[in-house]
MARZANU-89941 format. One line per field, with one value per residue (C-alpha): residue in one letter; residue number from 1; x negated, y negated, z negated. Coordinates in steps of 0.5 Angstrom, whole numbers. Layout:
residues N
gumar <- [a,...]
pake <- [NUM,...]
c1 <- [X,...]
c2 <- [Y,...]
c3 <- [Z,...]
***
This chain:
residues 224
gumar <- [x,x,x,x,x,x,x,x,x,x,x,x,x,x,x,x,x,x,x,x,x,x,x,x,x,x,x,x,x,x,x,x,x,x,x,x,x,x,x,x,x,x,x,x,x,x,x,x,x,x,x,x,x,x,x,x,x,x,x,x,x,x,x,x,x,x,x,x,x,x,x,x,x,x,x,x,x,x,x,x,x,x,x,x,x,x,x,x,x,x,x,x,x,x,x,x,x,x,x,x,x,x,x,x,x,x,x,x,x,x,x,x,x,x,x,x,x,x,x,x,x,x,x,x,x,x,x,x,x,x,x,x,x,x,x,x,x,x,x,x,x,x,x,x,x,x,x,x,x,x,x,x,x,x,x,x,x,x,x,x,x,x,x,x,x,x,x,x,x,x,x,x,x,x,x,x,x,x,x,x,x,x,x,x,x,x,x,x,x,x,x,x,x,x,x,x,x,x,x,x,x,x,x,x,x,x,x,x,x,x,x,x,x,x,x,x,x,x,x,x,x,x,x,x]
pake <- [1,2,3,4,5,6,7,8,9,10,11,12,13,14,15,16,17,18,19,20,21,22,23,24,25,26,27,28,29,30,31,32,33,34,35,36,37,38,39,40,41,42,43,44,45,46,47,48,49,50,51,52,53,54,55,56,57,58,59,60,61,62,63,64,65,66,67,68,69,70,71,72,73,74,75,76,77,78,79,80,81,82,83,84,85,86,87,88,89,90,91,92,93,94,95,96,97,98,99,100,101,102,103,104,105,106,107,108,109,110,111,112,113,114,115,116,117,118,119,120,121,122,123,124,125,126,127,128,129,130,131,132,133,134,135,136,137,138,139,140,141,142,143,144,145,146,147,148,149,150,151,152,153,154,155,156,157,158,159,160,161,162,163,164,165,166,167,168,169,170,171,172,173,174,175,176,177,178,179,180,181,182,183,184,185,186,187,188,189,190,191,192,193,194,195,196,197,198,199,200,201,202,203,204,205,206,207,208,209,210,211,212,213,214,215,216,217,218,219,220,221,222,223,224]
c1 <- [-10,-14,-15,-9,-12,-11,-15,-14,-8,-4,-9,-4,-9,-12,-12,-8,-10,-9,-12,-19,-18,-18,-25,-28,-27,-29,-36,-36,-36,-42,-47,-44,-50,-49,-41,-39,-33,-27,-22,-22,-22,-15,-12,-13,-20,-21,-16,-22,-28,-25,-21,-28,-31,-38,-33,-27,-33,-39,-40,-43,-43,-45,-41,-46,-42,-36,-34,-27,-25,-21,-26,-28,-20,-19,-26,-23,-16,-20,-26,-25,-23,-31,-34,-38,-38,-43,-41,-47,-45,-50,-45,-42,-36,-34,-35,-28,-24,-29,-28,-21,-21,-20,-23,-28,-32,-34,-40,-41,-48,-48,-55,-58,-59,-66,-67,-63,-67,-68,-60,-58,-64,-62,-54,-57,-55,-60,-60,-52,-48,-46,-47,-42,-44,-40,-47,-48,-55,-54,-54,-60,-68,-71,-76,-70,-66,-71,-72,-66,-64,-70,-68,-62,-65,-69,-63,-59,-60,-62,-56,-52,-48,-50,-44,-44,-39,-41,-39,-45,-50,-56,-56,-58,-64,-66,-63,-64,-72,-70,-64,-63,-58,-52,-44,-41,-33,-29,-25,-20,-15,-18,-20,-25,-25,-32,-36,-36,-43,-45,-51,-53,-60,-63,-67,-75,-74,-69,-74,-80,-76,-74,-81,-83,-78,-79,-87,-86,-81,-88,-92,-87,-87,-94,-95,-89]
c2 <- [50,44,42,37,32,26,22,16,18,15,9,5,0,4,-1,1,2,-5,-7,-3,-5,-13,-11,-8,-14,-19,-14,-14,-21,-21,-16,-13,-8,-5,-3,3,1,-5,0,4,12,15,20,25,24,24,31,33,31,33,39,44,48,45,39,44,47,43,39,34,30,23,19,15,8,10,2,1,7,11,17,16,17,23,27,26,29,35,36,39,36,36,35,28,23,19,13,9,3,-3,-8,-12,-13,-6,-7,-10,-4,2,-1,-1,6,9,15,18,22,17,12,7,4,-2,-1,1,9,8,9,15,19,14,13,19,20,13,16,23,26,33,36,36,40,36,30,26,20,15,11,8,12,9,2,3,2,9,8,7,13,17,15,17,23,26,22,26,33,32,31,36,43,49,52,44,42,35,32,27,23,19,15,17,23,18,22,29,27,25,30,37,36,37,42,45,45,42,45,40,37,32,29,26,23,16,10,11,18,21,27,32,34,39,42,46,46,53,56,57,64,64,58,62,68,64,62,69,71,65,66,74,73,68,74,79,74,73,81,82]
c3 <- [-23,-26,-34,-36,-40,-44,-40,-35,-33,-39,-40,-35,-33,-28,-22,-16,-9,-7,-13,-11,-4,-7,-10,-4,0,-5,-6,1,3,-3,0,6,8,1,1,5,7,8,6,0,-1,1,-3,1,1,-6,-8,-3,-7,-14,-12,-12,-16,-18,-21,-24,-28,-29,-36,-33,-27,-23,-18,-14,-11,-15,-12,-15,-18,-14,-13,-21,-23,-19,-22,-29,-27,-24,-29,-35,-42,-45,-39,-38,-32,-31,-25,-23,-18,-16,-15,-20,-17,-19,-26,-28,-25,-27,-34,-33,-33,-40,-41,-46,-41,-37,-37,-32,-31,-27,-25,-18,-16,-14,-21,-22,-27,-32,-32,-33,-39,-42,-42,-45,-39,-38,-31,-28,-25,-19,-16,-12,-7,-4,-3,5,7,14,11,6,9,9,4,-1,2,1,-6,-8,-5,-8,-14,-13,-13,-19,-23,-21,-25,-20,-17,-18,-12,-8,-5,0,4,9,16,19,19,16,9,13,15,8,4,9,7,0,0,7,12,9,10,13,13,17,14,20,14,12,15,18,18,16,15,7,6,1,-1,-7,-10,-10,-16,-15,-14,-8,-5,-5,-3,3,4,4,9,13,13,14,21,23,23,26,32,33,32,37]
***
């Protein structure tokens, strides 16, 4: 059971699903390439993202592309009372609904995820336990996507978890070289249907051991 907190559920000013849909449409009309979908995340999806150990046990979480705040609200509902959430959103259209979520654990940064390391440092977030991302890697230039993936890897602590919910598979192209293979889960109960990608950042010792195993397997194959 997740912790019950005096969080956004008591604020009374949280945007409804219809209100979030209005903001999503408005943001899409202004910058369609920066908005992943015209429909806000379903309650099923937001629960899938928030009801997991990497969120419930975390002290520091970063959310990329929170949009109108549906996922943000779900994360706060499942996070610990002493945890912190930094929501990084590029589109100023979403400033109003995000700032309407009154929870002392939430900090909102209206900024570009390309500067994630600097944003995290500015808000005094050290290495974080989890990064949850809904930004559309499929619609951004490859150089930008690569920079964001590297920044996510940089701000995660060893053992930290990166979760991305995406319509297309492009995120795997940029995250796999840094994190290795992803765990995937199809989410049909969302419009449009999408896939959850989950990676865990290995510590240096684990990576060295994996590299040694790989080298030993190569030598064994050559000698066989």
